[in-house]
C-alpha positions as CSV (number, residue, x, y, z in Angstrom):
1,M,-22.7,6.2,-9.1
2,Q,-22.5,10.0,-8.9
3,L,-21.6,11.5,-5.5
4,T,-23.7,14.4,-4.4
5,L,-21.5,16.8,-2.6
6,S,-22.4,19.6,-0.3
7,P,-21.1,23.1,-1.1
8,E,-18.5,22.6,1.7
9,E,-17.4,19.3,0.3
10,E,-17.1,20.7,-3.2
11,S,-15.1,23.6,-1.9
12,F,-12.8,21.1,-0.1
13,R,-12.3,19.1,-3.3
14,Q,-11.3,22.3,-5.2
15,E,-8.9,23.2,-2.4
16,V,-7.1,19.9,-2.6
17,R,-7.1,20.0,-6.4
18,A,-5.5,23.5,-6.4
19,F,-2.9,22.4,-3.9
20,V,-1.8,19.4,-6.0
21,A,-1.7,21.6,-9.2
22,E,0.5,24.2,-7.4
23,K,2.8,22.1,-5.2
24,L,3.4,18.8,-7.0
25,P,6.8,19.0,-8.7
26,A,6.5,18.6,-12.5
27,D,9.3,16.0,-12.7
28,I,7.6,13.8,-10.1
29,K,4.2,14.2,-11.8
30,R,5.7,13.1,-15.1
31,K,7.2,10.0,-13.5
32,V,3.8,9.0,-12.1
33,E,1.9,9.7,-15.3
34,M,4.4,7.6,-17.3
35,G,4.6,4.8,-14.8
36,L,8.3,5.3,-14.2
37,N,10.1,4.2,-11.1
38,L,10.0,6.6,-8.1
39,G,12.9,6.9,-5.7
40,K,12.7,7.4,-1.9
41,A,13.5,11.1,-2.4
42,D,10.4,11.5,-4.7
43,H,8.1,10.0,-2.0
44,V,9.7,12.0,0.8
45,T,9.5,15.3,-1.2
46,W,5.8,14.8,-1.8
47,Q,5.0,13.6,1.7
48,T,6.9,16.5,3.2
49,L,4.8,19.0,1.2
50,L,1.7,17.3,2.5
51,Y,3.1,17.4,6.1
52,E,3.8,21.1,5.8
53,R,0.2,21.7,4.7
54,G,-1.1,19.5,7.6
55,W,-2.4,16.8,5.3
56,A,0.2,14.0,5.7
57,A,-2.1,11.7,7.8
58,P,-5.8,12.2,6.8
59,N,-6.9,9.2,8.9
60,W,-5.0,10.3,12.1
61,P,-7.0,11.8,15.0
62,V,-6.4,15.5,15.7
63,E,-4.6,14.9,18.9
64,H,-1.8,13.2,17.0
65,G,-1.5,15.6,14.2
66,G,-4.4,14.6,11.9
67,P,-6.6,17.2,10.1
68,G,-9.9,16.0,11.7
69,W,-11.6,15.4,8.4
70,S,-14.9,13.7,7.8
71,P,-15.0,10.3,5.9
72,M,-16.1,12.1,2.8
73,Q,-13.3,14.6,3.0
74,R,-10.8,11.8,3.4
75,Y,-12.2,10.0,0.4
76,L,-12.2,13.2,-1.8
77,F,-8.6,13.8,-0.7
78,E,-7.4,10.4,-1.8
79,E,-9.3,10.7,-5.1
80,E,-7.8,14.1,-5.9
81,L,-4.3,12.9,-5.1
82,A,-4.8,10.0,-7.5
83,M,-6.3,12.1,-10.2
84,G,-3.5,14.7,-9.8
85,A,-0.9,12.0,-10.5
86,T,0.8,12.3,-7.1
87,P,3.0,9.5,-5.7
88,R,1.1,7.1,-3.5
89,I,1.7,7.5,0.2
90,I,4.0,4.8,1.4
91,P,1.7,3.1,4.0
92,F,4.0,1.3,6.4
93,G,4.5,4.2,8.8
94,L,1.6,6.5,8.3
95,Q,-1.2,4.0,7.6
96,M,-0.1,0.8,9.2
97,V,2.2,1.0,12.3
98,A,1.0,4.4,13.4
99,P,-2.6,3.2,14.1
100,V,-1.0,0.2,16.0
101,I,1.1,2.5,18.2
102,M,-1.9,4.8,18.8
103,A,-4.1,1.8,19.9
104,F,-1.6,-0.4,21.7
105,G,1.6,1.6,22.4
106,T,2.8,3.3,25.6
107,T,2.8,7.0,26.0
108,E,6.6,7.0,25.5
109,Q,6.2,5.1,22.2
110,K,3.6,7.5,21.0
111,E,5.8,10.5,21.8
112,R,8.9,9.0,20.3
113,Y,7.6,7.5,17.1
114,L,4.4,9.3,15.9
115,P,6.0,12.8,15.2
116,R,8.8,11.2,13.2
117,I,6.4,9.1,11.2
118,L,4.2,12.1,10.5
119,S,7.1,14.2,9.2
120,S,8.6,11.3,7.2
121,Q,11.8,11.5,9.2
122,D,11.5,7.7,9.8
123,W,10.6,5.2,7.2
124,W,9.3,1.8,8.1
125,C,9.0,-1.7,6.7
126,Q,6.8,-4.6,7.6
127,G,8.4,-7.8,9.0
128,Y,5.6,-10.4,8.7
129,S,6.2,-13.0,6.0
130,E,8.9,-15.6,6.2
131,S,10.0,-18.5,4.0
132,G,7.2,-21.0,4.6
133,S,5.1,-18.6,6.7
134,G,3.2,-16.4,4.3
135,S,-0.5,-17.2,4.2
136,D,0.0,-19.3,7.4
137,L,1.5,-16.4,9.3
138,A,0.9,-18.0,12.7
139,S,3.6,-20.6,11.8
140,L,6.4,-18.0,11.8
141,K,9.8,-19.1,13.2
142,T,11.6,-15.8,13.9
143,R,12.3,-15.9,17.6
144,A,12.8,-13.2,20.3
145,T,14.3,-14.4,23.5
146,R,14.3,-12.1,26.6
147,D,17.7,-11.3,27.9
148,G,17.5,-8.7,30.7
149,D,16.4,-5.4,29.3
150,H,16.6,-6.7,25.7
151,Y,15.1,-9.2,23.3
152,V,17.6,-11.2,21.2
153,V,16.0,-11.8,17.8
154,Q,17.1,-14.6,15.5
155,G,15.4,-15.4,12.1
156,A,14.6,-14.0,8.7
157,K,11.8,-12.1,7.0
158,T,11.0,-12.0,3.3
159,W,9.1,-10.0,0.7
160,T,9.9,-7.0,2.8
161,T,9.0,-4.0,0.7
162,Y,11.4,-1.0,0.8
163,A,13.5,-2.6,3.6
164,Q,16.5,-1.1,1.8
165,H,15.2,2.4,2.6
166,A,13.7,1.7,6.1
167,D,14.9,3.1,9.4
168,L,12.7,0.8,11.4
169,M,10.8,-2.4,11.0
170,F,7.6,-3.5,12.9
171,C,8.1,-7.2,13.3
172,L,6.2,-10.3,14.4
173,V,8.3,-12.6,16.5
174,R,7.8,-15.8,18.4
175,T,8.3,-15.3,22.2
176,D,6.6,-18.5,23.4
177,D,6.0,-22.1,22.1
178,S,3.5,-23.2,24.7
179,G,-0.2,-23.2,23.9
180,K,-1.7,-22.3,20.6
181,K,0.8,-21.0,18.1
182,Q,-1.1,-17.6,17.7
183,E,-0.7,-17.0,21.5
184,G,3.1,-17.1,21.3
185,I,3.6,-14.2,18.9
186,S,4.7,-10.7,19.9
187,F,5.1,-7.3,18.1
188,L,8.5,-5.7,18.2
189,L,9.9,-2.5,16.7
190,I,13.4,-3.1,15.3
191,D,16.1,-0.6,14.3
192,M,17.2,-1.5,10.8
193,R,20.7,-0.1,11.6
194,A,21.2,-2.4,14.6
195,P,24.1,-4.9,14.5
196,G,23.0,-8.2,13.0
197,V,20.4,-6.8,10.5
198,T,21.2,-7.7,6.9
199,V,19.1,-6.7,3.9
200,R,19.3,-8.6,0.6
201,P,17.3,-7.4,-2.4
202,I,15.0,-9.7,-4.4
203,T,14.6,-8.8,-8.1
204,T,11.0,-9.2,-9.2
205,I,9.7,-10.3,-12.6
206,D,9.4,-6.7,-13.8
207,G,13.1,-6.1,-13.1
208,G,12.3,-4.1,-9.9
209,Q,14.0,-4.3,-6.5
210,E,11.4,-3.0,-4.2
211,I,11.2,-6.2,-2.1
212,N,13.9,-7.8,0.1
213,E,14.9,-10.5,2.4
214,V,15.9,-9.3,5.9
215,F,18.1,-11.5,8.1
216,L,18.1,-11.0,11.8
217,D,21.2,-12.5,13.5
218,E,21.2,-12.2,17.2
219,V,19.8,-8.6,17.0
220,R,19.4,-7.0,20.4
221,V,16.2,-5.0,20.7
222,P,15.3,-2.9,23.8
223,A,12.4,-4.5,25.7
224,E,10.8,-1.0,25.6
225,N,10.3,-1.6,21.9
226,L,7.6,-4.3,22.6
227,V,4.2,-3.0,21.5
228,G,1.4,-4.2,23.7
229,K,2.1,-7.3,25.9
230,E,4.0,-10.5,25.1
231,G,1.8,-12.8,23.2
232,Q,-0.5,-10.0,22.0
233,G,1.2,-9.9,18.6
234,W,-1.5,-11.9,16.8
235,T,-4.3,-9.5,17.9
236,I,-2.2,-6.5,16.9
237,A,-1.3,-8.1,13.5
238,K,-5.0,-8.6,12.7
239,F,-5.8,-5.0,13.7
240,L,-3.0,-3.8,11.4
241,L,-3.9,-6.0,8.4
242,G,-7.5,-4.6,8.6
243,H,-6.1,-1.1,8.0
244,E,-3.7,-2.4,5.3
245,R,-6.5,-4.1,3.3
246,V,-8.7,-1.1,3.3
247,G,-5.9,1.0,1.8
248,I,-5.2,-1.7,-0.8
249,A,-8.6,-1.0,-2.4
250,A,-7.1,2.2,-3.9
251,V,-10.4,3.3,-5.7
252,G,-9.0,6.7,-6.8
253,R,-5.9,5.1,-8.4
254,S,-8.0,2.7,-10.3
255,K,-10.2,5.5,-11.5
256,K,-7.1,7.3,-12.8
257,Q,-5.9,4.2,-14.6
258,L,-9.3,3.7,-16.2
259,L,-9.1,7.2,-17.7
260,R,-5.6,6.4,-19.0
261,L,-6.9,3.2,-20.5
262,R,-9.7,5.0,-22.3
263,K,-7.3,7.6,-23.6
264,I,-4.9,5.0,-25.0
265,A,-7.8,2.9,-26.5
266,A,-9.1,6.0,-28.3
267,M,-5.7,6.4,-30.2
268,E,-5.1,5.1,-33.6
269,L,-2.2,2.6,-33.4
270,L,-0.5,1.2,-36.5
271,D,-2.9,3.1,-38.8
272,D,-5.8,0.9,-37.5
273,R,-9.1,2.1,-36.1
274,P,-9.1,3.0,-32.4
275,L,-9.7,0.0,-30.1
276,I,-12.4,1.9,-28.2
277,E,-14.6,1.4,-31.3
278,D,-14.6,-2.3,-30.7
279,G,-17.8,-3.3,-28.9
280,G,-16.1,-6.3,-27.1
281,F,-13.4,-4.1,-25.7
282,R,-15.9,-1.5,-24.5
283,E,-17.8,-4.2,-22.7
284,K,-14.6,-5.2,-20.9
285,I,-14.0,-1.6,-19.7
286,A,-17.7,-1.3,-18.7
287,A,-17.4,-4.5,-16.6
288,V,-14.4,-3.1,-14.7
289,E,-16.2,0.2,-14.2
290,I,-19.2,-1.5,-12.7
291,D,-17.1,-3.4,-10.2
292,L,-15.2,-0.2,-9.3
293,L,-18.5,1.6,-8.6
294,A,-19.6,-1.2,-6.3
295,L,-16.2,-1.2,-4.6
296,E,-16.5,2.6,-4.1
297,S,-19.8,2.2,-2.2
298,V,-18.3,-0.3,0.2
299,V,-15.2,1.9,0.8
300,L,-17.5,4.8,1.7
301,K,-19.4,2.6,4.2
302,V,-16.2,1.5,5.9
303,L,-15.0,5.1,6.2
304,A,-18.4,6.1,7.8
305,D,-18.1,3.2,10.2
306,E,-14.6,4.3,11.2
307,T,-16.0,7.7,12.2
308,S,-18.1,6.0,14.9
309,G,-15.0,4.2,16.2
310,K,-15.6,0.9,14.5
311,A,-12.4,-0.8,13.3
312,P,-12.4,-2.4,9.8
313,G,-14.0,-5.8,10.0
314,P,-14.5,-8.5,7.3
315,E,-15.4,-5.7,4.9
316,S,-11.6,-5.1,4.6
317,S,-11.2,-8.6,3.2
318,L,-13.8,-7.8,0.5
319,L,-12.1,-4.5,-0.3
320,K,-8.8,-6.3,-0.6
321,I,-10.2,-9.0,-3.0
322,K,-12.1,-6.7,-5.3
323,G,-9.6,-3.9,-5.2
324,T,-6.7,-6.1,-6.4
325,E,-8.9,-7.9,-8.9
326,I,-9.8,-4.6,-10.4
327,Q,-6.2,-3.4,-10.4
328,Q,-5.1,-6.5,-12.2
329,A,-8.0,-6.3,-14.7
330,I,-7.1,-2.7,-15.6
331,T,-3.4,-3.6,-16.2
332,E,-4.5,-6.5,-18.4
333,L,-6.7,-4.2,-20.5
334,L,-3.8,-1.7,-20.8
335,F,-1.6,-4.5,-22.0
336,E,-4.2,-5.4,-24.6
337,A,-4.8,-1.8,-25.6
338,I,-1.2,-1.2,-26.7
339,G,-1.2,-4.3,-28.8
340,N,2.1,-5.1,-30.5
341,F,3.9,-2.4,-28.5
342,A,3.6,-4.6,-25.4
343,Q,6.6,-6.5,-26.9
344,P,9.4,-6.6,-26.3
345,Y,9.4,-6.4,-22.5
346,I,11.9,-3.8,-21.4
347,P,12.4,-3.4,-17.6
348,E,14.8,-0.5,-18.2
349,A,11.9,1.5,-19.6
350,L,10.8,2.2,-16.0
351,Q,14.0,4.3,-15.4
352,E,13.9,8.1,-15.8
353,G,15.9,9.1,-18.9
354,W,15.8,5.7,-20.6
355,N,15.5,6.3,-24.4
356,E,17.4,3.6,-26.1
357,A,15.4,3.3,-29.3
358,P,12.0,2.8,-27.7
359,V,9.6,0.5,-29.5
360,G,6.3,2.4,-30.1
361,P,4.9,5.4,-28.2
362,D,6.6,6.5,-25.0
363,Y,3.4,5.9,-22.9
364,A,3.5,2.2,-23.9
365,M,7.0,1.4,-22.5
366,A,6.1,1.0,-18.9
367,I,2.9,-0.9,-19.3
368,A,4.4,-4.4,-19.7
369,P,6.6,-4.0,-16.6
370,K,3.6,-2.7,-14.6
371,Y,1.5,-5.6,-15.8
372,F,4.0,-8.1,-14.5
373,N,4.4,-6.2,-11.2
374,W,0.7,-6.1,-10.5
375,R,0.4,-9.9,-10.6
376,K,1.5,-9.8,-6.9
377,A,-1.4,-7.6,-5.8
378,S,-3.7,-10.6,-5.1
379,I,-1.0,-12.1,-2.9
380,Y,0.3,-9.4,-0.6
381,G,-1.7,-8.2,2.4
382,G,-3.0,-11.7,2.8
383,T,-3.8,-13.8,-0.3
384,N,-7.2,-13.4,-1.9
385,E,-7.9,-17.1,-1.2
386,I,-7.3,-16.4,2.5
387,Q,-9.6,-13.4,2.4
388,K,-12.4,-15.5,1.0
389,N,-11.9,-17.9,3.9
390,I,-12.1,-15.0,6.4
391,I,-15.4,-13.8,4.8
392,A,-16.8,-17.4,4.8
393,K,-16.0,-17.7,8.5
394,M,-16.9,-14.2,9.8
395,V,-19.8,-13.3,7.5
396,L,-21.3,-16.6,6.4
397,G,-20.5,-18.6,9.5
398,L,-19.0,-21.5,7.6
């Protein structure tokens, strides 16, 4: 599929491309291109540059600081960021809790939180999953009991990405046990520095520590931090997850990785002919590209629907399924393309400055850790199996 752009859209694309080329720090770009670990400072540096240009929140309405772009401009923007090897925008504040606060929050909550989210002054994490309450999120046990002007929160959350860096957490808590379990869930905003909050890191299979357990021991949360009404948390959670799943599709990032895959496959490794000359491997690449083109067309439709005020529906589940399947398929092909250099697996290779006798070319060092890390993509944001059930119910009526 070849997009036909108007002169104005092509001019916009060139404007974004020039901005990335001029403003993205070289050290951060190199980390992204090499697949190395990025620190919080790297993300904040880039997001601050976007904020200063007025581009930090392309999906926000103008009245809250958004640029007022069309769906096509937003799509081109995301694609140019990916092609320019910029850090991905951390979604928890800008793309997840901010739309919730806009839709369900009070005037005071909007005035308090939205400007600090936009400027990256506050970092957020997501308190949804619990031990035993992942795919069945409605079974969560973390409890919030009303005590005067506060809620007292007791429980624990897990798989909490970047909790070690977060200032605040948007959290699903149980406020009522009567009736259906979905009806007793509420949506609270919790200060991560409050007494009783403890963060414990979880080391993933790739050696990373981006996810955590968060323990909440009699944490007192001001009642004014309740978003929406008591018992409205399930509705808010579904609204938020729709926005999260659209973002997970990450078409531009997959396009960038496909270009990287083709470049590596065209190299001569171990004095052998380039892998790209193998017909079977070219067919694997072509199959992923076809899926990616189909995914791109659905993303554009969802963006167009959002312009008319329609929130993401079951299409977001489709985007989540295919987006993560494509991402995993590309990492598998990258793993295959570097051949023997995929071994040994060296988690330390993801750290900037690591050069302890690397095995093979430098671009190969981070591919194995990334392959392992991306196994989780089909699980977070609601497992792909759950997304298939949502499609079966909402689209097929089963």
